[in-house]
N, C-alpha and C positions, 0 to 999 in steps of 0.2 A: 853263380859261377858254373863253368863247364865241369862235368863230373867224371873225368877219366884220370888215370894216374899222371899222365903228362901235364894236363892242365892244372890239377890240384898241386902237383909239385912246383909248377911255375908260380901259382898263387902263394905257396909257402915262401918262395924266394922273394917275390915282389913285395910281400907284406911283412917280411922279416919275422915270420912265425918261428917261435922257439920250442914249442911243445905241441904234440898231438895228444888229444884227450879222447879216450873211448868210453862212451857212456852205454850202460846196459841196465836193465831192471831185473830183479830176481822174480821168483815165481809169484809172490804176492803183490809186486808192483813197486818195491822200494828201489830207488835209483842208486847205482854204484858207478864208479869210474876208475880208470887206470890211465896214467900219464906217461908218455914217452918223450924224451928229449929228441929234438930234430937233429939228424945227422945224415951223412951221405947215403942215399938209397933206402932211407928208413921207411918211406911209404910203400915202396915196391915190395920190400921185405915183409912188412906187415900184411900187405894184401895177399902175398903168396903163401905165407906160413902162419900168419895170425900170431896172437899172443896168448900163451897158456894162462889158465886160471883155475881156481878150485870151484867146481860146479856145486859141490855140496854146500858151500857157504852161501849159495844163491838159492838153496832149497830145492835144487833140481835132482840130484842123484845121491846115492849112498857114498860115504867117504871112500870106500874101496873102489869106486867107479867114477871118481870125481874129476879126473883130468879132462879139461875141455879147452876150447880155443875161441877167442874173440877176433872177428875181422870187421873193419870199419865199412859202413855203407857210405860210399863217396857221395851219393846224392844228398846226404844229410849234413855235409860240411858247413859249419858256421863258425865265425869268430866268437869265442866266449867272452861276453862283456864283463864278467865278474872275476876274471883272472888278471893278476897284476902283470904278468908276463904275457906277450902275444901268444895266444893258444887257439889252435884250430880244433874244434870239437866235432865228433861224429857219433851217431848212434851205431852200435856194433851188433852184428849177428853172431849167434852161437853155433859152433860146429863141434862135432865129435873128433876124437883123435884117431879114428880109423884111417886106413891108407887112402881112402877116397875123400877124407875130410867132409863127411856127410853132414848136412844140416841137422841140428838137434830138434827132435819132434816136440819138445816141450818149450822151445823158445817162442815167446809171444809174437815176435816180429814175423817168424816163419808161419805161425798159425794164422795170423792176420792176412798175410799174403796168399796163403792157400785158400782161405775162405773167399777172398775176392776173386781168385782164379776160378774157383768152383762156379761162381756166378756166370762166368763166361763159358766154361765148359758145358754147362747145362743150357746155354743159349737163352738165359733169362734177361740179361742186360750186360752192357759193356763194363759198367762200374757202379759202385755205390758211393753216395756223397753224404757227408756227416757234418753236423754243426753242433758242438757241445756248448752248453752254458756253464760257466764256472761260478758257483756261489761259495763265498768264504767270509770268515769274520776277521777283522783286524782289531787287536787289543794293544793297549800300551804295555802291559806286562802280564805274564802268567807264571804261576808257581804250581808244581804238582809233584807228588811223590807216592810211591807205594813200597812198603817194606813190612817186615814182620810186625812192627809195633806202631805203624802209621800208614794212613792212606788218605790223601786229600788232594783237592785242586782249589786254586783261587785265581780268579780272573779280574783284572783291573781294566776297565773300559772307559775311555774318555767320552765316548758318545753314549747318550741315554735319552731316547725319545719318549714322550709320554704314551704314544700309541704307534700304529703302523707307520714305518719309516720308508715305505716304498717310493722311490724317486725323490727323496728328501733333497732339498736345495741348500746351497751355500747361503749363509756361513755355517749352517747347522750340519751339513754334510762335510765332515772334517777331512775326508780322505779322497776328495775328487781329484786333487793334484797327484796323489799317489796313484790312482787309477790311470790318469793321463800318462804318467811316467811309465807305468806298467805296459800300457798299450803301445807306447813308442818302442819299448824293448821288444815287444812281441812282433811289431811291424819290421823292425830291423833284423829279427830272426826269421823272417819269412812267414809269419803267422798272421793272417788277416783278421782284423777285429771289426765286428758289426757295430757294436756300441758297448758302453759301460754305464752303470748307474748304481745308486744305493738301493739295496734290497729291503725287504719287509722288516727283517730283524732290527730291533730298536737299539741294539748295543753293538753296532759296528758291522752289520752284514753288508757285503758288497756283491756285485755281479759284473762279470765281463763275458760277453758272448762273442765267439769267434766265427769266422766265415766257413763256408762248406769246402771240404777237401775229400779226396778218396780215403778209404779206410786206413791204410798203413800210415799215410801222412798225418791223418787226424790223431791216431793213437801216439805217434811221435810228438805231435803238437801238444797233446795233453800233458805228457811228461815234461816237455820243454817249458810249457806255460807254468806248471807248478814250480819247476826249478827256478825260473826267472823271478816269479812273484815271491817265493820264499827268500831268494837271495836279495831281492830289493828290500823286503821287509827287514831282513837282518841288517842290511846296510843302514837303514833308517832307525834301527833299534825299536822296531815294532815286532809284535807277535802275530803270526797269521796261522789260521787253521782251516783246512777243508773238511774237518770232522762233520759227519752228517748231523750230529746233535751235541754241540759243545756246551750248551746251557739249558737248564730246565726251564720249561715254559716259554722258550723262545723259538722263533722259526728255525727249522733245520735247513741245512745246506745240501741241496741236491746237485746233480750234474745231468739235467735233462739233455737228451740227445735227439736232435732233429736229424731225419734221414730220409733218403729217397734213392730210387734207381734210375739210371740213365742208359739209353741206347742211342748212340750217335749224339744228336743234339736234342733228343726227345725225352721228356720226363715220363718214365713208365707209369707213374702214379696218377697222371692227369687224364681226366675224361670230362669234357665239358658237359654240364647238365645233369651229371650223376650226383648222388648225395655227396656234398662237400667237394664236388668236381673230382672225386676220387675213383679211379679205375678199378676194374675187377682184379687186376694184378696187384694193385695196392691194397685192396681189401684182403686178398689172400695172404699177403705179407703180414698185415695186421693180425689175421687169423693165426698165423704161425707164432707171432710174438705173444699173443694172448694165450694160446694153447699151452705154450711152454713157459709162461711167465713165472710160475713158481720155481721151476728148475733154473731158469735164467737168474733168479735172485741170488743164487749161490755165487754167481760171477759178477752181477751188476750191483749187488749190495752185500759184499763179502765180509762185513765186520759185525761184531755184536752191537756196536753203536749204530749201525745202519738202521736197525729196526726200532730204535727210539725216535727216529724221524718218521717212519712210515706208520703214522697214527692219524686218526681223524682230527680235524680242526686246524690244520696248519698248511692246507693246500698240497699236502703230499698224498699220493694215491694209496688206497687200501684195497679197493675192489678192482677185479680184473674185467675191464670193459673199455669201450672206446666211445668217443663222441666228438662233435665239432665244437671247438672253443670251450671245451669242458675240462677245467683243471682239477676236477675230482676224479677223473678217469685215468687209467693206466696209459692209454694212448689218446692223445689229443691231436685232432686235425686243426691246425690254426685257421681261423676264419678271415684274418686280415690279409691274406696273401692276395696280391693283385697280379703277379707274374706267374702264368701257368708253368714256367720253367722251374719255379721253386715250390710247386705243390709237394707237400711233404707231411710226414707224421712226426710227432714228438713223443718219444718214449720217456715217461716221467719218473719211473722208479730209481734209475741209477744215481750213485753218489761217487765222489772222487776217491773213495778208498778202494775202488776197483783197479785191477790191473787192466789198463784200457785196451791192450792188445787182445786179451782174452774176452773182456766184456763186449767190445764192439764185434769181435768175430762171432761170439755166441749169439748176439742179436741177429747178425746177418744169417747165421745158420738156421735160426728159428724162422726168419722170414723166408728163406729159401725153402724150408720144409713146408711152410704154409703154401707157397706157390706150387711146388711140385705135387702136393697132395690136395690142392684146391680146398684148403681149410677156410670155409666161409664164416666170418665172425657173426653174421646175422643169424645163422642157423645153430650156432653154438651158445646162444644167449649171452653174447658179449656186447650186444648193443645193435645199433647206436643208441646211446643215451645222451640227451642234450639237457638233462636236468641235474641238479646237485644230488648225486647218489648218496652222499653223506647224510643229507637232511631228509630226502624223500624215501630213500631205500628202494630197492628193486627186488622182485622175487627171484630166488634161485641163483643169485650172483655167487661167484666164487671169489676168494680173497687171496691176496698175496700172503706169503708166510709171515707169521708173527715174530719169528726169531730166526737166527742163523741156523739153529739145529733143524728146524722145519725146512729151510731152504736146502740144506745138504741132503735131507731125507728125500726131498722132491728130486734133486739131481740124481740120487741113486736110482730112483724109479723111472726117471725120464732123461735119458742121455743119448739115445740112438740118433737123434737128429743132429747132435754135435759130431758124431763119429762118421757121418756121411763122407765117403771118399778119404777117410783117415785124417780129416782136418784136425779134430781133437783125438788124441790117443786115449786108450783105456788107462795106460800108465799115468798120464797127466790127470785125468779125472780122479783116480785113486789117490794120487799124491796131494791134489788140491783138497780133497775131503779130509785126508789125514792131517794136513797142516791146519786147516780150519777147525777141526775137532780139538786140537791142542789149544787153540785160542778160546774156544767155548769152555774147556775144562779149567783153564787159567782163571777166567772170569768167574765161573761158577763156584770156585773154592776160595775166593778172596772176599773177606768181609767188606761190606760197603759202608761208607760213612753214614748213610741214611739208616742203615740197620741199627747203628748205635743210638740214633735219635729215637727209633721206634722201640727197641728191645732192651737197651742197656739196663734199665731199671725195672724191668718186669720180674 
């Protein structure tokens, strides 16, 4: 639809829209919303003045400095398929309450937009394009609780394959119709889907891979995809989780992110005849990603559960290196690409617990730093390695953090690349570390059920 006040107002009238819904995520990536009944001049009023909210409840500011404002981004207008009353949904931007209504520098959508703009300011490329892979588990029921005298989880799964369930076929793939319906919802919401299939996990692991889009639109699409799939699962009385490691000794769920840069109609990463047909610009971008991979993990793998996935033996990366068609590396250059316009890299560590605006922006900032400083991965001992680095081992390789605490320490030591041109503020980085340290402390002081099994009778 057209995206100005007049055309959106006309759409509201033509489609008998009764409510406007503003969606925004908090600092760690949880989705929130606020709903306004449609009335005369409502959209113009919201665009001019915004809607006040408590920023401290989003993890942004202290309580005594928490009055903030949401304003809808009209470009994101979509009918919400899960509301009973006709509701037009928007992603919202966060503003301060100063006289100028300044953009809030910890708002993920603002950070993502500024990172993309920096790419143009430095005359590196016109835009970046991103294609995430969504891996998740579907269960028939889940129970969990943690309290002073109890801590447990129990998963009931209708699917149970004897071994690797990658591309499992009907009738054994129980959720292919669910994925069909999910993809139709995504298409109707403006999110292109490349394909879907059953993943490796033997107890209900799924994958949907979406099409390439610019950074901000991709981050919006990640949030919307999770919202739609969670809502569809609830409607069908199923349980869905994007947790990186929901079950012991089963494949973890990542969110690999394919990415490349474009100038005009030219893919900046393509150079025919070079290694993997990858250009020097592309290699420098890889160099930046790998140079800052340990610090990036604080944003791309920001949960304590993330690092239960990043272990050898499950096709999850552990070593910081790159290679063509190598799923044991942090950066994989796909070998099956036949169209030069889609020459790209796949960054394999991320998972869906990340705030996608911060995670994608951080990856782009690392890539920009690699290009600006000509960080050559070949001279940094990052590869290329085209053999299994899990099995063969390679001399002097560095490793991704083993836990969230190590990732936060890496971020403390290595964050200047994020602050280039003020894209990430010092306040945001400090607040992020503070929030994540509280999560680490909460996990560290809670007895684990397995500790009872090991130690109760000692």
